[in-house]
C-alpha positions as CSV (number, residue, x, y, z in Angstrom):
1,X,20.3,0.1,-14.9
2,X,16.9,-1.3,-16.0
3,X,15.7,-1.5,-19.6
4,X,13.4,1.5,-19.5
5,X,16.1,3.6,-18.0
6,X,18.6,2.6,-20.7
7,X,16.2,3.4,-23.5
8,X,15.3,6.7,-21.9
9,X,19.0,7.5,-21.6
10,X,19.5,6.8,-25.3
11,X,16.5,9.0,-26.3
12,X,17.8,11.8,-24.1
13,X,21.3,11.5,-25.5
14,X,20.0,11.7,-29.0
15,X,17.9,14.8,-28.2
16,X,20.8,16.5,-26.4
17,X,23.1,15.9,-29.4
18,X,20.4,17.3,-31.6
19,X,20.6,20.6,-29.7
20,X,24.3,20.8,-30.7
21,X,23.9,19.8,-34.3
22,X,21.0,21.2,-36.4
23,X,19.3,18.5,-38.3
24,X,20.8,15.6,-36.3
25,X,17.4,14.5,-35.0
26,X,15.6,13.6,-38.2
27,X,12.4,12.8,-36.3
28,X,11.2,12.2,-32.8
29,X,7.7,11.0,-32.2
30,X,8.1,9.9,-28.6
31,X,7.0,11.6,-25.3
32,X,6.7,15.3,-26.0
33,X,7.5,16.0,-22.3
34,X,10.9,14.4,-22.8
35,X,11.7,16.6,-25.7
36,X,10.5,19.7,-23.8
37,X,12.6,18.8,-20.8
38,X,15.8,18.5,-23.0
39,X,14.9,21.8,-24.8
40,X,14.7,23.6,-21.5
41,X,18.1,22.3,-20.2
42,X,21.4,24.1,-20.6
43,X,23.3,22.7,-23.6
44,X,25.7,20.0,-22.4
45,X,29.4,19.8,-23.5
46,X,30.0,17.2,-26.1
47,X,32.6,15.6,-23.9
48,X,29.9,14.9,-21.3
49,X,27.6,13.5,-24.0
50,X,30.4,11.1,-25.2
51,X,30.8,9.9,-21.6
52,X,27.1,9.3,-21.3
53,X,27.2,7.2,-24.4
54,X,30.0,5.1,-23.0
55,X,28.2,4.7,-19.7
56,X,25.0,3.4,-21.4
57,X,27.0,1.0,-23.6
58,X,28.7,-0.4,-20.5
59,X,25.3,-1.0,-18.9
60,X,23.8,-2.7,-21.9
61,X,25.2,-6.3,-21.5
62,X,23.7,-6.6,-18.0
63,X,20.2,-5.3,-19.0
64,X,17.2,-7.6,-19.5
65,X,16.7,-6.3,-23.0
66,X,16.3,-9.0,-25.7
67,X,19.4,-9.6,-27.8
68,X,18.1,-7.8,-30.9
69,X,17.3,-4.7,-29.0
70,X,20.7,-4.7,-27.3
71,X,22.4,-5.0,-30.7
72,X,20.4,-2.1,-32.0
73,X,21.2,0.1,-29.0
74,X,24.9,-0.9,-28.8
75,X,25.4,0.0,-32.5
76,X,23.6,3.3,-32.1
77,X,25.3,4.4,-28.9
78,X,28.7,3.7,-30.6
79,X,27.6,6.0,-33.4
80,X,26.5,8.7,-31.0
81,X,29.7,8.5,-29.1
82,X,31.7,9.1,-32.4
83,X,29.5,12.2,-33.1
84,X,30.2,13.5,-29.6
85,X,34.0,12.9,-30.0
86,X,34.1,14.8,-33.2
87,X,32.0,17.7,-31.7
88,X,34.6,17.7,-28.9
89,X,37.3,18.4,-31.5
90,X,38.8,14.9,-31.7
91,X,40.2,14.0,-35.1
92,X,38.7,10.8,-36.4
93,X,40.0,9.4,-39.7
94,X,37.1,9.5,-42.3
95,X,37.0,5.7,-43.0
96,X,36.9,5.1,-39.2
97,X,34.2,7.7,-38.8
98,X,32.1,6.0,-41.4
99,X,32.6,2.6,-39.8
100,X,31.6,4.0,-36.3
101,X,28.4,5.5,-37.8
102,X,27.3,2.7,-40.1
103,X,29.1,-0.6,-39.3
104,X,30.7,-0.8,-42.7
105,X,34.3,-0.4,-43.8
106,X,34.6,1.4,-47.1
107,X,37.2,1.4,-49.8
108,X,37.6,3.0,-53.3
109,X,35.7,1.4,-56.2
110,X,37.2,-0.3,-59.2
111,X,37.7,1.9,-62.2
112,X,37.7,-1.2,-64.5
113,X,34.1,-1.9,-63.4
114,X,33.3,1.8,-64.2
115,X,34.7,1.4,-67.7
116,X,32.7,-1.8,-68.1
117,X,29.5,0.1,-67.1
118,X,30.4,2.7,-69.8
119,X,30.7,0.0,-72.4
120,X,27.3,-1.3,-71.5
121,X,25.8,2.2,-71.7
122,X,27.5,2.7,-75.0
123,X,25.8,-0.5,-76.3
124,X,22.4,0.5,-75.0
125,X,22.5,4.2,-76.2
126,X,23.4,3.6,-79.8
127,X,24.0,6.4,-82.2
128,X,26.5,9.1,-83.3
129,X,28.5,11.3,-80.9
130,X,30.3,10.6,-77.7
131,X,28.7,8.5,-74.9
132,X,28.5,11.6,-72.8
133,X,26.6,13.5,-75.5
134,X,24.2,10.6,-76.1
135,X,23.5,10.2,-72.3
136,X,23.0,13.9,-72.0
137,X,20.5,13.8,-74.9
138,X,18.7,10.9,-73.3
139,X,18.4,12.6,-70.0
140,X,17.2,15.8,-71.6
141,X,14.4,14.0,-73.4
142,X,13.5,12.2,-70.2
143,X,13.2,15.4,-68.1
144,X,9.9,16.3,-66.5
145,X,8.8,19.9,-67.3
146,X,9.1,21.9,-64.1
147,X,5.4,22.9,-64.3
148,X,4.4,19.2,-64.5
149,X,6.6,18.0,-61.6
150,X,4.1,18.2,-58.8
151,X,1.4,16.3,-60.8
152,X,3.9,13.7,-62.0
153,X,5.0,13.0,-58.5
154,X,1.4,12.7,-57.2
155,X,0.5,10.3,-60.0
156,X,3.5,8.0,-59.4
157,X,2.8,8.2,-55.6
158,X,-0.8,7.2,-56.1
159,X,0.1,4.2,-58.2
160,X,2.9,3.0,-55.8
161,X,0.6,3.5,-52.8
162,X,-2.0,1.2,-54.4
163,X,0.6,-1.5,-55.0
164,X,2.2,-1.2,-51.5
165,X,-1.1,-1.3,-49.7
166,X,-1.8,-4.6,-51.4
167,X,1.5,-6.0,-50.3
168,X,1.9,-4.5,-46.8
169,X,-0.8,-3.4,-44.4
170,X,-0.6,0.4,-43.7
171,X,-2.6,2.4,-41.1
172,X,-5.8,3.7,-42.8
173,X,-5.0,7.3,-41.8
174,X,-1.5,7.4,-43.3
175,X,-0.8,10.2,-45.7
176,X,2.1,11.8,-47.6
177,X,2.0,15.4,-48.7
178,X,4.5,16.5,-51.4
179,X,6.2,19.9,-51.6
180,X,8.4,21.2,-54.4
181,X,11.4,23.1,-53.0
182,X,14.6,24.6,-54.3
183,X,18.2,25.3,-53.0
184,X,18.7,22.1,-51.1
185,X,21.7,19.7,-51.2
186,X,19.6,16.7,-51.8
187,X,17.1,15.5,-54.4
188,X,14.3,14.5,-52.0
189,X,13.7,14.4,-48.3
190,X,11.1,12.7,-46.1
191,X,10.0,14.6,-43.0
192,X,8.2,12.1,-40.8
193,X,5.7,14.1,-38.7
194,X,4.3,11.3,-36.6
195,X,0.7,10.1,-36.6
196,X,1.5,8.2,-39.8
197,X,2.0,11.4,-41.7
198,X,5.0,12.5,-43.8
199,X,5.9,15.6,-45.8
200,X,8.1,14.8,-48.7
201,X,10.1,17.7,-50.2
202,X,11.3,17.3,-53.9
203,X,14.1,19.6,-55.0
204,X,13.2,21.1,-58.3
205,X,16.7,22.4,-58.9
206,X,17.9,19.0,-60.1
207,X,15.7,18.7,-63.2
208,X,14.0,15.4,-62.3
209,X,13.6,12.8,-65.0
210,X,10.6,10.6,-65.6
211,X,12.7,7.4,-65.2
212,X,14.0,8.7,-61.9
213,X,10.7,9.8,-60.3
214,X,9.4,6.3,-59.5
215,X,12.7,5.6,-57.7
216,X,12.5,8.8,-55.8
217,X,8.8,8.3,-54.7
218,X,9.4,4.7,-53.9
219,X,12.4,5.7,-51.8
220,X,10.8,8.5,-49.9
221,X,7.2,7.1,-49.5
222,X,6.0,3.8,-50.8
223,X,7.5,1.4,-49.7
224,X,10.5,3.4,-48.5
225,X,10.9,5.9,-45.6
226,X,7.2,6.8,-45.0
227,X,6.1,3.1,-45.1
228,X,8.9,2.1,-42.7
229,X,8.1,4.9,-40.3
230,X,4.4,3.9,-40.3
231,X,5.0,0.2,-39.8
232,X,7.6,0.6,-37.1
233,X,5.4,3.2,-35.3
234,X,2.4,0.9,-35.4
235,X,4.4,-2.3,-34.6
236,X,7.6,-1.9,-32.7
237,X,6.6,1.3,-30.8
238,X,2.9,1.1,-30.3
239,X,2.5,-2.7,-29.9
240,X,5.8,-3.9,-28.6
241,X,7.0,-0.9,-26.6
242,X,10.3,-0.3,-28.4
243,X,10.6,3.3,-27.5
244,X,14.1,3.6,-29.0
245,X,12.4,3.4,-32.4
246,X,10.6,6.7,-31.8
247,X,13.7,8.6,-32.6
248,X,15.6,8.7,-35.9
249,X,19.1,10.1,-35.8
250,X,21.4,11.1,-38.6
251,X,24.8,9.2,-38.9
252,X,23.6,6.0,-37.2
253,X,23.2,2.5,-38.5
254,X,19.5,2.9,-38.9
255,X,20.3,5.4,-41.7
256,X,22.2,2.9,-43.7
257,X,19.4,0.3,-43.2
258,X,16.7,2.9,-44.1
259,X,18.5,4.2,-47.2
260,X,19.4,0.8,-48.5
261,X,15.8,-0.4,-48.0
262,X,14.4,2.7,-49.6
263,X,16.8,2.4,-52.6
264,X,15.5,-1.1,-53.2
265,X,11.9,0.1,-52.8
266,X,11.0,0.1,-56.5
267,X,12.6,-3.3,-56.8
268,X,10.3,-4.6,-54.1
269,X,7.2,-2.8,-55.1
270,X,7.3,-3.3,-58.9
271,X,10.4,-5.2,-59.9
272,X,11.4,-5.9,-63.5
273,X,9.2,-4.1,-66.0
274,X,9.1,-0.9,-63.8
275,X,10.1,1.1,-66.9
276,X,7.0,0.2,-69.0
277,X,4.9,0.5,-65.8
278,X,6.1,4.1,-65.4
279,X,5.7,4.8,-69.1
280,X,2.0,4.0,-68.8
281,X,1.5,6.3,-65.8
282,X,3.1,9.2,-67.6
283,X,1.3,8.4,-70.8
284,X,-2.0,9.1,-69.0
285,X,-0.6,12.5,-68.2
286,X,0.4,13.2,-71.8
287,X,4.1,12.7,-71.1
288,X,6.1,10.4,-73.3
289,X,9.0,8.3,-72.1
290,X,10.7,5.1,-73.3
291,X,10.2,2.8,-70.4
292,X,12.1,-0.2,-71.8
293,X,15.1,1.9,-72.7
294,X,15.1,3.7,-69.3
295,X,15.3,0.3,-67.6
296,X,18.2,-0.8,-69.7
297,X,20.1,2.5,-69.1
298,X,19.6,2.1,-65.3
299,X,20.8,-1.5,-65.4
300,X,23.9,-0.6,-67.4
301,X,24.7,2.3,-65.0
302,X,24.3,0.2,-61.9
303,X,28.1,-0.6,-62.1
304,X,28.7,3.1,-61.2
305,X,27.2,2.8,-57.8
306,X,30.4,3.5,-55.8
307,X,31.5,6.6,-57.8
308,X,29.9,9.0,-55.3
309,X,31.5,7.1,-52.4
310,X,34.9,7.5,-54.2
311,X,34.2,11.2,-54.3
312,X,33.6,11.3,-50.5
313,X,36.9,9.4,-49.9
314,X,38.7,11.8,-52.2
315,X,37.4,14.8,-50.4
316,X,37.7,13.7,-46.8
317,X,40.2,10.9,-46.7
318,X,42.7,11.8,-49.5
319,X,42.4,15.6,-49.2
320,X,41.6,16.1,-52.9
321,X,40.7,19.5,-54.2
322,X,37.0,20.0,-54.9
323,X,37.7,20.6,-58.6
324,X,39.4,17.2,-58.8
325,X,36.4,15.6,-57.1
326,X,34.0,17.3,-59.6
327,X,36.2,16.0,-62.5
328,X,36.0,12.4,-61.1
329,X,32.2,12.6,-60.9
330,X,31.9,14.1,-64.3
331,X,34.3,11.5,-65.8
332,X,32.6,8.4,-64.5
333,X,28.9,9.5,-63.9
334,X,28.9,11.5,-67.2
335,X,27.0,14.3,-65.5
336,X,27.3,18.1,-66.3
337,X,29.4,20.3,-64.1
338,X,26.4,21.8,-62.4
339,X,25.1,18.4,-61.2
340,X,28.6,17.3,-60.1
341,X,29.0,20.4,-58.0
342,X,25.6,19.8,-56.4
343,X,26.9,16.4,-55.4
344,X,30.0,17.9,-53.9
345,X,27.9,20.4,-52.0
346,X,26.2,17.5,-50.3
347,X,29.5,15.7,-49.7
348,X,31.1,18.8,-48.2
349,X,28.2,19.5,-45.8
350,X,29.5,18.8,-42.2
351,X,26.3,16.9,-41.3
352,X,26.1,14.9,-44.5
353,X,29.7,14.3,-45.4
354,X,29.7,10.6,-44.5
355,X,26.1,10.0,-45.6
356,X,26.6,8.9,-49.2
357,X,27.8,5.6,-47.8
358,X,24.3,4.9,-46.6
359,X,23.1,4.8,-50.2
360,X,26.0,3.0,-51.7
361,X,26.7,0.3,-49.0
362,X,23.1,0.3,-47.9
363,X,21.8,-0.7,-51.4
364,X,24.6,-3.2,-51.8
365,X,24.0,-4.8,-48.4
366,X,20.2,-4.9,-48.6
367,X,20.1,-6.3,-52.1
368,X,22.5,-9.1,-51.1
369,X,20.4,-9.8,-48.0
370,X,17.2,-9.9,-50.1
371,X,18.8,-12.3,-52.6
372,X,19.8,-15.0,-50.0
373,X,16.2,-15.9,-49.3
374,X,15.3,-19.4,-48.0
375,X,13.4,-21.7,-50.3
376,X,9.7,-20.6,-50.3
377,X,10.5,-17.2,-48.8
378,X,9.1,-14.4,-51.1
379,X,10.7,-11.1,-51.8
380,X,7.6,-9.4,-50.2
381,X,8.0,-11.3,-46.9
382,X,11.8,-10.7,-46.9
383,X,11.3,-6.9,-47.5
384,X,8.6,-6.8,-44.8
385,X,11.2,-7.9,-42.3
386,X,13.2,-4.8,-43.2
387,X,10.1,-2.6,-42.6
388,X,9.2,-4.3,-39.3
389,X,12.4,-5.4,-37.5
390,X,15.1,-3.4,-35.7
391,X,17.8,-4.7,-37.9
392,X,21.4,-3.3,-38.1
393,X,24.0,-3.7,-40.9
394,X,26.1,-6.2,-39.0
395,X,23.2,-8.5,-38.4
396,X,22.5,-8.5,-42.1
397,X,26.1,-9.2,-42.9
398,X,26.0,-12.2,-40.5
399,X,22.7,-13.5,-42.1
400,X,24.1,-13.1,-45.6
401,X,27.1,-15.2,-44.7
402,X,24.9,-17.9,-43.2
403,X,22.5,-17.7,-46.1
404,X,25.3,-18.0,-48.7
405,X,26.7,-21.0,-46.9
406,X,23.3,-22.7,-46.7
407,X,22.5,-22.0,-50.4
408,X,25.9,-23.3,-51.5
409,X,25.5,-26.5,-49.4
410,X,22.0,-27.0,-50.7
411,X,23.1,-26.5,-54.3
412,X,25.9,-29.1,-53.8
413,X,23.5,-31.6,-52.3
414,X,21.0,-31.1,-55.1
415,X,23.7,-31.7,-57.7
416,X,25.1,-34.9,-56.2
């Protein structure tokens, strides 16, 4: 099977699975005739689709595709095979399911580290009352009035877009449109429409905070999902002919890469001092926030990263009752019951049940990879590789191991 036939097989397989699972195809900007042909087919049995995935994987080693493209396709075909097996009624242990999708092996977090994060928050948010009460008061004061949400999002987006365009070239015609929505299981969602255009939906039900909005906009747009789609469209697809990058499928390694990269978007675009930077943007809108305090609160809360993944493990691996999962989220994330139940709604959704790992392990993996830069390599150039290359989690893990070994050896040589 030649390279073009293999890639076409992967695209067709993804589109066929998309007909069985609503929302599985996040975006497809490839040949419209291919999409129409699949839409006009009878729906195939998931057992047949799993067999197709295995056949394509078997053909990969003998293809003339470069190694990086083979790694990408092998990882994604393995994920699609797992989806097909589950659709066919096969029971797959949750931890194994996550590993097949995302190339990471998850385990529960450390409650001692959560307690340490609470102590740090307690020190940052001084004052009377319990830590939960003080954090609730801080979040309430930080909330964006619902009628101001659209304008606040636009202002942050404009400021981030200016910074990102200075760092990374973007097509002149690229554009993001924002839409405020309700009754969704997520806080924000990027719908990439092709042609360097995105529609970003922001869920107003969650009561967005000023200190959260720059993270959300960086994540969904600049330099996150929208920027990645634009650069991969212009580079990998248009210039290099990597047609496999024209489809984005849920529960695949590209999701973990994309979410980890997007979660580090504000770190890459602004970095330390983002709180005061955001405070100035909102000040121009007549909104008041304490940027310095917001940054300290987020830094202290970073030790709670894995709490949501614990909740997924409780729900799907340990068989815990939803009320117990809500209690775990409320205890450690110090969120009200309404917010905790919104999180559980996302975790319980059949399509999204494993997806929380993409944020948790994705952010952890991408940050570690960004931190093992070679001497002279800038954060901007390192992040640009994430935007431009077809990387998968396992390749980052390998590079982190190599980078850590190199840095340790270099430090030793410099000290002797």
